Structure formats: C-alpha cells, structure tokens
TIFI-25943 format. One record per residue (C-alpha): x, y, z. Coordinates in pm, 1 decimal, m for minus. Layout:
BEGIN
PT        X        Y        Z
PT        X        Y        Z
...
This chain:
BEGIN
PT        X        Y        Z
PT  17508.8  m4567.3   1215.0
PT  17293.4  m4537.6    875.1
PT  17328.0  m4204.5    680.5
PT  17016.5  m4084.0    508.8
PT  17114.2  m3757.7    356.7
PT  17098.1  m3795.0    m15.5
PT  17434.5  m3770.1   m219.2
PT  17241.6  m3645.7   m510.0
PT  17400.0  m3307.5   m466.8
PT  17725.9  m3405.2   m428.5
PT  17709.7  m3582.4   m785.2
PT  17741.1  m3265.6  m1014.5
PT  17826.3  m3386.1  m1365.8
PT  17620.7  m3220.6  m1630.3
PT  17695.3  m2828.5  m1705.9
PT  17398.8  m2607.4  m1748.4
PT  17361.1  m2258.1  m1816.1
PT  17057.6  m2099.1  m1649.7
PT  16927.1  m1737.8  m1787.4
PT  16680.8  m1578.8  m1570.7
PT  16478.1  m1304.0  m1734.5
PT  16188.9  m1054.4  m1683.8
PT  15987.4   m791.6  m1867.5
PT  16048.7   m455.1  m1797.9
PT  15805.2   m158.7  m1818.4
PT  15842.5   m128.8  m2182.4
PT  15780.3   m502.1  m2246.7
PT  16163.1   m597.0  m2320.0
PT  16335.7   m872.8  m2185.1
PT  16576.2   m795.6  m1940.4
PT  16831.8  m1006.8  m1704.1
PT  16757.8  m1093.9  m1326.5
PT  17059.5  m1046.4  m1130.3
PT  17092.2  m1262.0   m794.4
PT  16829.9  m1492.4   m867.1
PT  16865.5  m1795.2   m622.7
PT  16887.7  m2111.4   m865.7
PT  16802.8  m2447.5   m700.1
PT  16752.9  m2822.9   m838.8
PT  16514.0  m3055.4   m719.5
PT  16524.3  m3428.6   m809.1
PT  16338.5  m3748.0   m622.0
PT  16263.1  m3542.8   m315.8
PT  16608.7  m3395.2   m264.5
PT  16681.3  m2987.2   m312.1
PT  16999.0  m2857.4   m384.9
PT  17112.8  m2523.9   m360.1
PT  17299.1  m2460.4   m683.2
PT  17397.6  m2056.7   m684.1
PT  17295.8  m1711.3   m793.4
PT  17268.6  m1542.8  m1128.5
PT  17509.9  m1293.2  m1201.6
PT  17477.4   m915.4  m1298.9
PT  17365.2  m1034.9  m1655.2
PT  17115.3  m1294.3  m1532.8
PT  17308.9  m1611.8  m1591.1
PT  17459.3  m1896.8  m1392.3
PT  17672.6  m2155.5  m1536.4
PT  17707.8  m2444.1  m1325.7
PT  17717.1  m2823.5  m1298.7
PT  17398.4  m2982.4  m1150.3
PT  17318.7  m3349.6  m1084.9
PT  17204.3  m3569.0  m1338.5
PT  16822.7  m3638.7  m1331.8
PT  16496.3  m3719.0  m1531.2
PT  16227.0  m3466.1  m1479.2
PT  16412.3  m3232.8  m1250.4
PT  16293.0  m2931.7  m1141.1
PT  16502.5  m2616.2  m1189.3
PT  16386.9  m2307.1   m996.3
PT  16471.9  m1953.0   m982.4
PT  16378.8  m1718.9   m690.5
PT  16408.6  m1361.1   m563.8
PT  16219.8  m1139.7   m370.4
PT  15964.0   m889.4   m537.2
PT  15930.5  m1151.9   m816.0
PT  15714.0  m1481.8   m840.1
PT  15917.8  m1800.5   m812.0
PT  15945.8  m1985.1  m1153.7
PT  16050.1  m2347.1  m1228.1
PT  16087.5  m2569.9  m1523.8
PT  16079.8  m2954.3  m1541.3
PT  16387.5  m3062.9  m1770.6
PT  16642.6  m3355.9  m1805.7
PT  16998.6  m3285.8  m1692.7
PT  17178.2  m3565.7  m1869.3
PT  17339.8  m3323.2  m2154.4
PT  17447.8  m2964.2  m2143.0
PT  17218.6  m2696.0  m2240.3
PT  17064.6  m2350.6  m2158.0
PT  16751.5  m2327.3  m1968.8
PT  16557.2  m1962.5  m1992.7
PT  16362.6  m1886.4  m1682.3
PT  16096.3  m1621.4  m1724.5
PT  16019.2  m1444.1  m1364.5
PT  15712.9  m1218.4  m1326.8
PT  15712.6   m903.9  m1089.9
PT  15487.6   m923.1   m795.4
PT  15306.7   m586.2   m792.1
PT  15185.8   m435.6   m465.2
PT  14856.7   m255.1   m512.5
PT  14597.0   m104.9   m355.0
PT  14215.3   m209.4   m395.6
PT  13841.9   m104.2   m253.5
PT  13579.9   m309.9   m136.4
PT  13221.0   m253.3   m211.9
PT  12901.2   m444.2   m106.6
PT  12585.5   m492.3   m288.7
PT  12289.8   m554.2    m28.9
PT  11976.7   m749.1   m147.2
PT  11821.7   m425.4   m266.5
PT  12110.8   m422.4   m545.1
PT  12243.2    m96.0   m365.7
PT  12615.4    m79.0   m361.5
PT  12777.7     60.4    m14.6
PT  13125.5    105.0    136.3
PT  13218.3   m151.0    421.6
PT  13081.3    m12.5    775.5
PT  13323.8     77.0   1026.3
PT  13285.3   m258.2   1219.5
PT  13329.8   m491.9    919.4
PT  13667.0   m644.5    752.3
PT  13700.7   m790.1    448.3
PT  13899.7  m1096.0    417.7
PT  14008.3  m1154.8     39.4
PT  14186.3  m1457.0   m102.2
PT  14304.9  m1488.5   m450.3
PT  14421.9  m1799.5   m651.2
PT  14566.4  m1762.4   m995.7
PT  14384.6  m2028.9  m1215.6
PT  14686.2  m2091.0  m1456.9
PT  15008.8  m2041.7  m1243.5
PT  14913.7  m2141.6   m893.8
PT  15004.3  m1783.7   m742.3
PT  14782.4  m1733.1   m433.7
PT  14770.5  m1413.4   m209.9
PT  14537.7  m1294.3    101.4
PT  14490.2   m967.1    225.7
PT  14251.5   m767.8    496.7
PT  14069.8   m455.1    366.2
PT  14096.9   m180.9    488.2
PT  14431.3   m253.5    646.2
PT  14661.6   m387.1    367.8
PT  14717.7   m392.7     m5.9
PT  14738.7   m662.3   m232.1
PT  15053.0   m840.9   m408.1
PT  14956.3   m975.9   m768.1
PT  15096.0  m1117.5  m1051.7
PT  14975.4  m1061.6  m1401.0
PT  14686.3  m1304.6  m1462.1
PT  14343.3  m1442.4  m1387.2
PT  14210.1  m1492.3  m1055.1
PT  13971.2  m1690.3   m860.7
PT  13859.0  m1465.1   m547.5
PT  13680.2  m1527.2   m225.3
PT  13606.4  m1241.3    m39.7
PT  13471.9  m1294.9    360.8
PT  13293.2   m995.6    550.5
PT  13346.7  m1020.4    912.6
PT  13174.8   m790.5   1128.8
PT  13205.3   m706.1   1495.9
PT  12849.1   m755.8   1690.0
PT  12741.3   m556.8   1969.9
PT  12433.2   m811.7   2039.2
PT  12669.9  m1115.4   2043.6
PT  12571.8  m1452.3   1918.6
PT  12332.3  m1698.6   2084.4
PT  12330.4  m2068.6   2070.4
PT  12030.0  m2265.3   2186.1
PT  12073.7  m2564.5   2395.1
PT  12105.9  m2873.1   2194.7
PT  12130.6  m3249.2   2300.2
PT  12339.6  m3417.2   2047.5
PT  12383.1  m3788.9   2025.4
PT  12669.4  m3981.4   1832.7
PT  12646.7  m4329.9   1767.8
PT  12954.6  m4537.1   1634.6
PT  12964.8  m4903.4   1523.1
PT  13263.2  m5076.3   1729.3
PT  13427.5  m5385.2   1600.5
PT  13372.6  m5657.7   1837.4
PT  13676.8  m5797.1   2009.1
PT  13793.1  m6138.9   2027.6
PT  13807.7  m6393.0   1714.5
PT  13449.9  m6332.4   1639.0
PT  13540.0  m5966.0   1536.3
PT  13825.9  m6092.0   1344.8
PT  13584.9  m6308.2   1134.0
C-alpha cells in the first residue's frame, strides 16, 4: 500500500518563537494566551500548539519556503503571516477582536422617504472587509453583526412575505445544442 500522508509535519527542525498579540481598550498591545498556532506548507497543515499565558509559543517547525503561520482563538479574527522557516526567528502575529454589535436597517423608498422595515420584511446583510478578507452575514431584525475594525463592502437584500403569491405565466422554452458528430467524421 502507498502511504499518501505527508511527512512534512514529522520533520520539525527550526525553532521559532511565535508571539500572539492584540490591542486592548486603551490601545496597548497585550499578549493573547491559548491562541492555537498552526503551520501550512505545500498544502499540508500541521497543528503546532498553543501560546502560553504570556502569548508565546516556542516550538520547532518544519522547514519551508513561504509557509503560512496562523493564530486562531475564539472571539478574535484569525491572523496569518507568510514566512520562511529555515532559520530561527521570532514572529509577531497581531490578532483583532471581533465585536458583536446591534444594528438598524432603514429603507429609502422611491420618493426619498426613510422608513422602518414592515413586519413581514426581513433584511439579509452580507459584509466583506475590503482589506483583510473578513466576511460576515446577519438577518435583521433577528440577529446582531460580528465585525472587526475596517472598511466594508455591504450588500443588503430585503425579503418580504407576499399574501398574493407570485404568478408566473406559462412559457414555452426551447434549447438548441450542437452535438458533435459520432464516428470518424466527428473526430476530424
């Protein structure tokens, strides 16, 4: 039997010191304890360990050019950095808090009047951070948004229940597709 499991994670040769940090409410950098640190090289992911109470993890990593070192912790946005792990060094990973926030959706009708959603309307919100790739969704009025600091591209869809239903008139649809000829003439 052929062994398809990668041996990259078994060959940890280079000692790296990973420091996970975040900003507190006073804009001071503080350590992030228990951040999960992982390593990715050539499509293979390896769990390395967790940072200690001082935000540090000192561990041996596999050697790789352009590897991704990732820090993750609940309540914080996943952070990663691309590095080469052929010599010992210290990597600082800055993590961002995810803030839970309430929001209100208002509609502007054709006349320019602003109104609240009707009782039979729901808003579906998609938000994509322009620079960091963070994305989140929410339904209004039933949920809150989880955001990181940044600039967002926002899409809002209004969904309404209809008491009249939707009527689609009967249609005849014809699709034509060119099929290749079979046999030797189809090959040429």
